[in-house]
MARTORMAR-266321 format. One record per residue (C-alpha): x, y, z; residue number from 1. Coordinates in nm, 3 decimals. Example, Ala and Ser with C-alpha at 12.3 -4.5 7.8 and 13.67 -1.06 7.14 Angstrom:
<atoms>
        px        py        pz   num
     1.230    -0.450     0.780     1
     1.367    -0.106     0.714     2
</atoms>
This chain:
<atoms>
        px        py        pz   num
     0.016    -0.012    -0.008     1
     0.171     0.366    -0.095     2
     0.165     0.651     0.156     3
    -0.151     0.803     0.006     4
    -0.373     0.454    -0.005     5
    -0.197     0.455     0.394     6
    -0.354     0.816     0.442     7
    -0.695     0.745     0.250     8
    -0.779     0.375     0.450     9
    -0.708     0.645     0.775    10
    -0.900     0.899     0.702    11
    -1.199     0.674     0.605    12
    -1.152     0.515     0.921    13
    -1.132     0.862     1.120    14
    -1.441     0.974     0.904    15
    -1.639     0.654     0.917    16
    -1.544     0.495     1.245    17
    -1.678     0.104     1.270    18
    -2.013     0.140     1.475    19
    -2.170     0.362     1.148    20
    -2.036     0.141     0.852    21
    -2.248    -0.142     0.782    22
    -2.240    -0.490     0.685    23
    -2.328    -0.426     0.307    24
    -2.092    -0.143     0.348    25
    -1.770    -0.345     0.437    26
    -1.882    -0.575     0.208    27
    -1.861    -0.354    -0.089    28
    -1.572    -0.177     0.026    29
    -1.373    -0.504     0.033    30
    -1.549    -0.553    -0.266    31
    -1.368    -0.275    -0.450    32
    -1.063    -0.352    -0.254    33
    -1.052    -0.680    -0.413    34
    -1.120    -0.574    -0.729    35
    -0.844    -0.334    -0.690    36
    -0.593    -0.613    -0.601    37
    -0.350    -0.775    -0.929    38
    -0.058    -1.016    -0.864    39
     0.172    -0.847    -1.162    40
     0.447    -1.112    -1.056    41
     0.486    -1.453    -1.211    42
     0.550    -1.628    -0.870    43
     0.510    -1.996    -0.761    44
     0.147    -1.981    -0.623    45
    -0.021    -1.712    -0.853    46
    -0.229    -1.883    -1.097    47
    -0.404    -2.037    -0.744    48
    -0.416    -1.670    -0.659    49
    -0.559    -1.498    -0.930    50
    -0.813    -1.775    -0.980    51
    -0.886    -1.754    -0.629    52
    -0.907    -1.392    -0.635    53
    -1.154    -1.368    -0.943    54
    -1.401    -1.664    -0.745    55
    -1.390    -1.430    -0.449    56
    -1.518    -1.122    -0.687    57
    -1.776    -1.336    -0.799    58
    -1.865    -1.454    -0.459    59
    -1.891    -1.083    -0.343    60
    -2.033    -0.951    -0.672    61
    -2.282    -1.193    -0.781    62
    -2.379    -1.276    -0.448    63
    -2.338    -1.170    -0.110    64
    -2.369    -0.778    -0.244    65
    -2.695    -0.830    -0.379    66
    -2.851    -1.076    -0.153    67
    -2.728    -0.792     0.122    68
    -2.900    -0.530    -0.062    69
    -3.214    -0.735    -0.098    70
    -3.252    -0.928     0.201    71
    -3.612    -1.027     0.060    72
    -3.558    -1.141    -0.261    73
    -3.616    -1.519    -0.364    74
    -3.360    -1.764    -0.237    75
    -3.161    -1.863    -0.598    76
    -3.150    -2.228    -0.599    77
    -2.881    -2.285    -0.900    78
    -2.946    -2.675    -1.041    79
    -2.577    -2.766    -1.152    80
    -2.403    -3.085    -1.211    81
    -2.186    -3.258    -1.486    82
    -2.268    -3.334    -1.820    83
    -2.537    -3.541    -1.902    84
    -2.670    -3.525    -1.580    85
    -3.026    -3.434    -1.698    86
    -3.017    -3.089    -1.548    87
    -3.229    -2.978    -1.760    88
    -3.482    -3.235    -1.883    89
    -3.492    -3.205    -1.412    90
    -3.594    -2.864    -1.424    91
    -3.847    -2.857    -1.688    92
    -3.998    -3.162    -1.515    93
    -4.053    -3.001    -1.186    94
    -4.212    -2.672    -1.379    95
    -4.433    -2.902    -1.589    96
    -4.323    -2.714    -1.919    97
    -4.019    -2.693    -2.128    98
    -3.823    -2.357    -2.007    99
    -3.436    -2.441    -2.084   100
    -3.299    -2.669    -2.400   101
    -3.238    -3.045    -2.306   102
    -3.133    -3.328    -2.517   103
    -2.829    -3.576    -2.594   104
    -2.584    -3.335    -2.814   105
    -2.352    -3.219    -2.567   106
    -2.311    -2.912    -2.493   107
    -2.689    -2.865    -2.456   108
    -2.718    -2.550    -2.204   109
    -2.549    -2.295    -2.425   110
    -2.723    -2.007    -2.170   111
    -2.827    -2.046    -1.838   112
    -3.168    -1.994    -1.809   113
    -3.302    -1.840    -1.444   114
    -3.687    -1.904    -1.406   115
    -3.882    -1.728    -1.107   116
    -4.250    -1.660    -1.035   117
    -4.400    -1.331    -1.217   118
    -4.448    -1.164    -0.891   119
    -4.097    -1.200    -0.758   120
    -3.951    -1.034    -1.062   121
    -3.892    -0.686    -0.869   122
    -3.755    -0.844    -0.596   123
    -3.510    -0.978    -0.908   124
    -3.500    -0.675    -1.142   125
    -3.113    -0.569    -1.019   126
    -2.941    -0.871    -0.962   127
    -2.643    -0.867    -1.131   128
    -2.689    -1.253    -1.270   129
    -2.942    -1.121    -1.499   130
    -2.688    -1.028    -1.756   131
    -2.552    -1.359    -1.792   132
    -2.822    -1.570    -1.815   133
    -3.193    -1.552    -2.005   134
    -3.482    -1.471    -1.767   135
    -3.821    -1.665    -1.789   136
    -4.137    -1.567    -1.539   137
    -4.302    -1.918    -1.460   138
    -4.645    -1.930    -1.201   139
    -4.498    -2.239    -1.160   140
    -4.236    -2.160    -0.961   141
    -4.328    -2.116    -0.634   142
    -4.277    -1.755    -0.503   143
    -3.975    -1.683    -0.293   144
    -3.718    -1.928    -0.496   145
    -3.563    -1.886    -0.840   146
    -3.444    -2.179    -1.045   147
    -3.154    -2.166    -1.227   148
    -3.036    -2.411    -1.467   149
    -2.681    -2.380    -1.531   150
    -2.406    -2.471    -1.757   151
    -2.247    -2.836    -1.754   152
    -1.932    -2.813    -1.452   153
    -1.707    -3.030    -1.708   154
    -1.828    -2.844    -2.012   155
    -1.554    -2.888    -2.316   156
    -1.625    -2.503    -2.378   157
    -1.442    -2.323    -2.123   158
    -1.699    -2.041    -2.156   159
    -1.963    -2.277    -2.013   160
    -1.746    -2.415    -1.742   161
    -1.676    -2.034    -1.629   162
    -2.035    -1.955    -1.673   163
    -2.127    -2.209    -1.425   164
    -1.862    -2.141    -1.148   165
    -2.016    -1.792    -1.121   166
    -2.351    -1.920    -1.073   167
    -2.262    -2.146    -0.832   168
    -2.084    -1.874    -0.652   169
    -2.396    -1.673    -0.648   170
    -2.625    -1.919    -0.526   171
    -2.821    -1.914    -0.224   172
    -2.891    -2.342    -0.220   173
    -2.690    -2.552    -0.505   174
    -2.939    -2.834    -0.606   175
    -2.661    -3.070    -0.752   176
    -2.750    -3.365    -0.998   177
    -2.547    -3.623    -1.062   178
    -2.635    -3.962    -1.186   179
    -2.573    -4.361    -1.044   180
    -2.288    -4.408    -1.309   181
    -2.120    -4.082    -1.219   182
    -2.166    -3.983    -0.905   183
    -1.804    -4.108    -0.802   184
    -1.621    -3.840    -1.037   185
    -1.389    -3.627    -0.890   186
    -1.487    -3.264    -1.038   187
    -1.839    -3.255    -0.870   188
    -1.686    -3.350    -0.531   189
    -1.415    -3.110    -0.576   190
    -1.638    -2.842    -0.660   191
    -1.897    -2.955    -0.368   192
    -1.605    -2.961    -0.120   193
    -1.551    -2.576    -0.197   194
    -1.922    -2.498    -0.149   195
    -1.931    -2.702     0.187   196
    -1.552    -2.440     0.262   197
    -1.793    -2.109     0.188   198
    -2.104    -2.223     0.373   199
    -2.350    -2.307     0.095   200
    -2.656    -2.484     0.144   201
    -2.631    -2.822    -0.012   202
    -2.889    -3.054    -0.148   203
    -2.824    -3.334    -0.378   204
    -3.081    -3.521    -0.652   205
    -2.946    -3.867    -0.747   206
    -3.094    -3.905    -1.106   207
    -3.115    -4.267    -1.358   208
    -3.129    -4.475    -1.081   209
    -3.170    -4.831    -1.119   210
    -3.391    -5.000    -0.866   211
    -3.171    -5.286    -0.843   212
    -2.919    -5.088    -0.757   213
    -3.055    -4.828    -0.566   214
    -2.952    -4.952    -0.188   215
    -2.577    -5.015    -0.278   216
    -2.557    -4.647    -0.470   217
    -2.746    -4.455    -0.202   218
    -2.553    -4.615     0.106   219
    -2.255    -4.535    -0.146   220
    -2.373    -4.150    -0.160   221
    -2.470    -4.108     0.164   222
    -2.163    -4.253     0.320   223
    -1.940    -3.999     0.076   224
    -2.173    -3.712     0.139   225
    -2.110    -3.728     0.524   226
    -1.722    -3.776     0.449   227
    -1.727    -3.424     0.313   228
    -1.926    -3.285     0.576   229
    -2.269    -3.274     0.393   230
    -2.426    -3.552     0.590   231
    -2.751    -3.292     0.649   232
    -2.807    -3.256     0.266   233
    -3.142    -3.332     0.152   234
    -3.074    -3.639    -0.085   235
    -3.379    -3.657    -0.391   236
    -3.353    -4.024    -0.590   237
    -3.514    -4.035    -0.947   238
    -3.536    -4.364    -1.059   239
    -3.372    -4.431    -1.433   240
    -3.697    -4.445    -1.665   241
    -3.497    -4.561    -1.915   242
    -3.478    -4.385    -2.299   243
    -3.759    -4.164    -2.343   244
    -3.790    -3.767    -2.439   245
    -3.938    -3.476    -2.326   246
    -4.093    -3.465    -1.924   247
    -4.024    -3.694    -1.651   248
    -4.363    -3.758    -1.492   249
    -4.507    -3.534    -1.179   250
    -4.476    -3.833    -0.995   251
    -4.100    -3.927    -1.028   252
    -4.015    -3.514    -0.932   253
    -4.301    -3.505    -0.698   254
    -4.082    -3.536    -0.365   255
    -3.822    -3.205    -0.495   256
    -4.163    -3.026    -0.584   257
    -4.300    -3.083    -0.255   258
    -3.953    -2.961    -0.143   259
    -3.876    -2.637    -0.308   260
    -4.263    -2.545    -0.200   261
    -4.184    -2.594     0.166   262
    -3.815    -2.405     0.068   263
    -4.039    -2.148    -0.053   264
    -4.208    -2.039     0.254   265
    -4.124    -1.715     0.406   266
    -3.970    -1.867     0.718   267
    -3.814    -2.128     0.572   268
    -3.660    -1.952     0.256   269
    -3.525    -1.683     0.482   270
    -3.349    -1.993     0.667   271
    -3.158    -2.099     0.382   272
    -3.081    -1.790     0.262   273
    -2.953    -1.696     0.625   274
    -2.745    -2.001     0.658   275
    -2.622    -1.977     0.319   276
    -2.541    -1.573     0.405   277
    -2.346    -1.615     0.757   278
    -2.198    -1.954     0.578   279
    -2.031    -1.695     0.331   280
    -1.899    -1.450     0.539   281
    -1.722    -1.662     0.734   282
    -1.594    -1.798     0.493   283
    -1.450    -1.465     0.356   284
    -1.218    -1.466     0.667   285
    -0.992    -1.756     0.542   286
    -1.048    -1.669     0.192   287
    -0.916    -1.290     0.235   288
    -0.660    -1.387     0.473   289
    -0.516    -1.613     0.184   290
    -0.560    -1.381    -0.074   291
    -0.369    -1.107     0.209   292
    -0.090    -1.346     0.219   293
    -0.075    -1.359    -0.164   294
    -0.099    -1.021    -0.194   295
     0.239    -1.023     0.062   296
     0.406    -1.248    -0.094   297
     0.402    -1.001    -0.431   298
     0.580    -0.746    -0.217   299
     0.799    -1.000    -0.075   300
     0.952    -1.102    -0.420   301
     0.943    -0.715    -0.528   302
     1.182    -0.680    -0.243   303
     1.399    -0.983    -0.343   304
     1.401    -0.823    -0.653   305
     1.462    -0.470    -0.567   306
     1.761    -0.614    -0.362   307
     1.896    -0.794    -0.707   308
     1.841    -0.479    -0.931   309
     2.114    -0.336    -0.665   310
     2.341    -0.607    -0.696   311
     2.330    -0.594    -1.047   312
     2.393    -0.222    -1.064   313
     2.698    -0.251    -0.883   314
     2.940    -0.415    -1.070   315
     2.823    -0.172    -1.398   316
     2.891     0.132    -1.198   317
     3.228     0.099    -1.053   318
     3.341    -0.017    -1.368   319
     3.163     0.295    -1.587   320
     3.393     0.510    -1.272   321
     3.715     0.307    -1.410   322
     3.666     0.349    -1.718   323
     3.635     0.709    -1.704   324
     3.936     0.735    -1.466   325
     4.100     0.512    -1.707   326
     4.093     0.777    -1.951   327
     3.876     0.586    -2.204   328
     3.662     0.923    -2.307   329
     4.008     1.048    -2.454   330
     4.052     0.731    -2.704   331
     3.971     0.810    -3.074   332
     3.847     1.113    -3.232   333
     3.967     1.338    -2.883   334
     4.301     1.161    -2.896   335
     4.310     1.235    -3.297   336
     4.162     1.640    -3.294   337
     4.444     1.671    -3.013   338
     4.719     1.545    -3.230   339
     4.577     1.799    -3.489   340
     4.537     2.098    -3.266   341
     4.889     2.119    -3.160   342
     5.082     1.976    -3.464   343
     5.340     2.230    -3.627   344
     5.098     2.527    -3.752   345
     4.793     2.406    -3.535   346
     4.681     2.673    -3.302   347
     4.771     2.535    -2.985   348
     5.140     2.440    -3.129   349
     5.305     2.711    -2.991   350
     5.117     2.739    -2.654   351
     5.216     2.343    -2.641   352
     5.608     2.424    -2.723   353
     5.699     2.757    -2.529   354
     5.467     2.894    -2.333   355
     5.704     3.178    -2.191   356
     5.741     3.275    -2.591   357
     5.330     3.218    -2.696   358
     5.183     3.537    -2.795   359
     4.966     3.613    -2.572   360
     4.749     3.897    -2.676   361
     4.349     3.875    -2.628   362
     4.287     3.877    -3.024   363
     4.525     3.611    -3.034   364
     4.368     3.381    -2.779   365
     3.992     3.485    -2.897   366
     4.112     3.265    -3.242   367
     4.259     3.031    -3.062   368
     3.924     2.953    -2.821   369
     3.749     2.966    -3.127   370
     4.019     2.716    -3.299   371
     3.987     2.442    -2.996   372
     3.607     2.449    -3.004   373
     3.574     2.118    -3.238   374
     3.788     1.931    -2.952   375
     3.474     2.046    -2.673   376
     3.243     1.896    -2.934   377
     3.431     1.578    -2.999   378
     3.465     1.556    -2.582   379
     3.070     1.572    -2.567   380
     3.008     1.289    -2.810   381
     3.294     1.065    -2.663   382
     3.115     1.121    -2.347   383
     2.782     1.074    -2.456   384
     2.922     0.782    -2.652   385
     3.086     0.636    -2.360   386
     2.794     0.722    -2.098   387
     2.553     0.520    -2.327   388
     2.768     0.238    -2.338   389
     2.810     0.231    -1.961   390
     2.405     0.249    -1.946   391
     2.385    -0.078    -2.222   392
     2.635    -0.268    -1.993   393
     2.395    -0.195    -1.737   394
     2.060    -0.271    -1.880   395
     2.251    -0.645    -2.016   396
     2.363    -0.738    -1.653   397
     2.005    -0.606    -1.478   398
     1.824    -0.887    -1.732   399
     2.051    -1.133    -1.682   400
     2.011    -1.078    -1.341   401
     1.610    -1.101    -1.389   402
     1.612    -1.379    -1.565   403
     1.912    -1.587    -1.592   404
     2.026    -1.847    -1.343   405
     1.939    -1.766    -1.000   406
     1.723    -1.518    -1.061   407
     1.481    -1.403    -0.819   408
     1.090    -1.529    -0.789   409
     0.933    -1.278    -1.039   410
     1.207    -1.143    -1.245   411
     1.078    -1.267    -1.542   412
     0.809    -1.043    -1.475   413
     0.981    -0.736    -1.445   414
     1.243    -0.800    -1.762   415
     0.946    -0.877    -1.952   416
     0.768    -0.541    -1.910   417
     1.100    -0.334    -1.953   418
     1.102    -0.215    -2.321   419
     1.446    -0.227    -2.496   420
     1.363     0.024    -2.745   421
     1.226     0.267    -2.503   422
     1.508     0.195    -2.293   423
     1.735     0.254    -2.550   424
     1.608     0.598    -2.678   425
     1.605     0.721    -2.307   426
     1.948     0.571    -2.250   427
     2.045     0.800    -2.535   428
     1.908     1.080    -2.500   429
     2.014     1.071    -2.087   430
     2.366     1.050    -2.200   431
     2.342     1.349    -2.464   432
     2.223     1.576    -2.196   433
     2.486     1.477    -1.949   434
     2.780     1.508    -2.146   435
     2.647     1.826    -2.299   436
     2.588     1.953    -1.929   437
     2.943     1.868    -1.800   438
     3.095     2.024    -2.061   439
     2.874     2.312    -1.989   440
     3.012     2.326    -1.630   441
     3.382     2.325    -1.791   442
     3.384     2.724    -1.789   443
     3.286     2.744    -1.442   444
     3.535     2.513    -1.297   445
     3.791     2.700    -1.500   446
     3.705     3.013    -1.305   447
     3.704     2.896    -0.982   448
     4.113     2.742    -1.123   449
     4.191     3.074    -1.238   450
     4.079     3.190    -0.894   451
     4.270     2.950    -0.717   452
     4.613     3.045    -0.954   453
     4.592     3.401    -0.874   454
     4.589     3.322    -0.481   455
     4.232     3.438    -0.420   456
     4.047     3.309    -0.100   457
     4.340     3.170     0.005   458
     4.391     2.980     0.367   459
     4.605     2.900     0.562   460
     4.755     2.602     0.463   461
     4.890     2.773     0.144   462
     5.225     2.846     0.210   463
     5.292     2.990    -0.083   464
     5.524     3.357    -0.054   465
     5.373     3.668    -0.166   466
     5.656     3.702    -0.429   467
     5.502     3.284    -0.569   468
     5.121     3.414    -0.561   469
     5.230     3.746    -0.750   470
     5.411     3.518    -1.004   471
     5.089     3.267    -1.046   472
     4.873     3.542    -1.104   473
     5.043     3.663    -1.322   474
     5.063     3.336    -1.516   475
     4.706     3.268    -1.518   476
     4.616     3.630    -1.668   477
     4.837     3.483    -1.957   478
     4.723     3.158    -1.980   479
     4.390     3.352    -2.007   480
     4.458     3.570    -2.226   481
     4.622     3.309    -2.447   482
     4.334     3.056    -2.485   483
     4.026     3.260    -2.362   484
     3.799     3.045    -2.074   485
     3.651     2.847    -2.341   486
     3.998     2.706    -2.489   487
     4.133     2.691    -2.152   488
     3.790     2.497    -2.063   489
     3.861     2.238    -2.341   490
     4.230     2.180    -2.241   491
     4.046     2.122    -1.890   492
     3.824     1.893    -2.025   493
     4.082     1.682    -2.275   494
     4.288     1.606    -1.939   495
     3.949     1.499    -1.744   496
     3.920     1.257    -1.999   497
     4.218     1.134    -1.991   498
     4.458     1.296    -2.223   499
     4.781     1.267    -2.071   500
     4.927     1.555    -2.334   501
     4.635     1.769    -2.220   502
     4.691     1.730    -1.844   503
     5.065     1.783    -1.832   504
     4.982     2.183    -2.075   505
     4.720     2.249    -1.822   506
     4.934     2.186    -1.529   507
     5.198     2.376    -1.667   508
     4.955     2.657    -1.742   509
     4.814     2.696    -1.424   510
     5.037     2.470    -1.159   511
     4.798     2.294    -0.920   512
     4.514     2.463    -1.013   513
     4.535     2.341    -1.316   514
     4.560     1.966    -1.150   515
     4.273     2.083    -0.908   516
     4.059     2.140    -1.210   517
     4.149     1.827    -1.438   518
     4.046     1.594    -1.094   519
     3.771     1.829    -1.067   520
     3.581     1.754    -1.401   521
     3.734     1.392    -1.397   522
     3.550     1.309    -1.096   523
     3.238     1.474    -1.182   524
     3.234     1.276    -1.588   525
     3.284     0.933    -1.342   526
     2.982     1.031    -1.135   527
     2.782     1.110    -1.443   528
     2.871     0.732    -1.611   529
     2.751     0.577    -1.233   530
     2.458     0.781    -1.266   531
     2.395     0.684    -1.609   532
     2.385     0.298    -1.477   533
     2.203     0.391    -1.162   534
     1.911     0.570    -1.471   535
     1.914     0.190    -1.571   536
     1.824     0.035    -1.222   537
     1.597     0.303    -1.145   538
     1.371     0.273    -1.466   539
     1.343    -0.141    -1.385   540
     1.242    -0.055    -1.030   541
     1.022     0.200    -1.131   542
     0.851    -0.138    -1.271   543
     0.810    -0.281    -0.851   544
     0.644     0.076    -0.763   545
     0.291    -0.030    -0.757   546
     0.062    -0.092    -0.457   547
     0.031    -0.421    -0.516   548
     0.405    -0.456    -0.442   549
     0.449    -0.190    -0.180   550
     0.590    -0.331     0.163   551
     0.280    -0.319     0.327   552
     0.016    -0.410     0.021   553
    -0.164    -0.670     0.191   554
    -0.230    -0.428     0.494   555
    -0.575    -0.323     0.348   556
    -0.730    -0.652     0.308   557
    -0.617    -0.732     0.660   558
    -0.790    -0.364     0.786   559
    -1.132    -0.475     0.554   560
    -1.088    -0.845     0.735   561
    -1.074    -0.693     1.077   562
    -1.366    -0.458     1.001   563
    -1.603    -0.765     0.847   564
    -1.535    -0.971     1.155   565
    -1.653    -0.699     1.412   566
    -1.969    -0.650     1.246   567
    -2.050    -1.035     1.210   568
</atoms>
């Protein structure tokens, strides 16, 4: 959670204390915060966490919020089961008319169907599940319940399976349909275990049972129900009527119809709704806590990745500094330009060969100052190229640390989000800007060096005599006339870049002040090289700057959970 988010939470609790927050408010806020929660890093357990979050959102949005908004709405009874269990035929038979498609071809139920009593329409009008179903009003449905024929849990269509699971989360009661041949399948029991864990009310229909095998099958099924904590679940048996088309006989489904009619009574319906509601709210606690743990795992992974980024950038930063001190910026065009300027007849030839006899008029100095400007441009380009290379090397090493052997969990997620071309463009731009700034700083440093050479601002540590100071000041004045401020700056930059002849000339012209100027500019360039590496690390680290990856990211969900506990 970011500092801003933390402040918002604190303000909310101050402005709206627990005593003023209703259960509906708390569930709505929880839904909002779960919806905002993400898992940006692919670490162990994330697929399960994302799936759990999706189911929790369905439970909150499709069951708890609408149920708390309208406690008097009909109890939603979802008829669910595996392929070929006979769900649609059962629903049609209970209603005495065909309202949902049934047949031998699979998948049969392409769009879920919700059937309710006409007088319950207003109470269901705003239920979010209506967006995903076909709604049928039928007076054959007892008022107070709504039957929802769901797609197959094991449908070959992913959309059908997803719809089935979402509708189960929306239910007040599950009417689970299985057959004598398939009641032992693993998937239904896996789904039912989840229903029990979430406190759902469950009833079961054992369909197409041969009378001869009924005692054995019924006994085995009851034992399985007890083993899964569903010993109190109503169990209805529908005998096998053999090959047929159309509806089952009314006598066959009469026990289920009587049970639905009884369930539709105000007191009984409220009991079922209340039991499922209490169970769902209780189930939220471990569910949200588990989600908070998954969020915290993301935050912990982000911290480990950030630490790895620091390790990855440390080597390139040291190498970039060492390269500057080793004189890499002076190689190539800079060295060639210096040779050209100091060759016989060149603008710096007489300065290099004999500073005592050089013509030091201001006009000659301006000519030399103008003639050495290409050296400054070469230094700018060379510095920019080396800064860019330092950044590129850092990027390569950072990517290796994020994806190679020993990479931290979630590292590849960060690397995949790090755009190479965009990073390259930003690196080149930053390096060019930094190199220009470095060159532009040289005149300021030169002015300070000239002041030092003149003895301005001397302290007690300066042991030079007045005569020495006067001599140095005169030399500084003559140097400034001979080269101009920009000319001296170009020489100082070349010396800082690692060009030995430039260093020797600068010290000859300014003495210790020249050495100081060279060191200041060299250290500044080394700092800029390290800063270029830091830009790469910071660019990757910025991808971790998400609320879901903050150190205390899970605290908001835990706070919501604490509020719910206080209200339930």
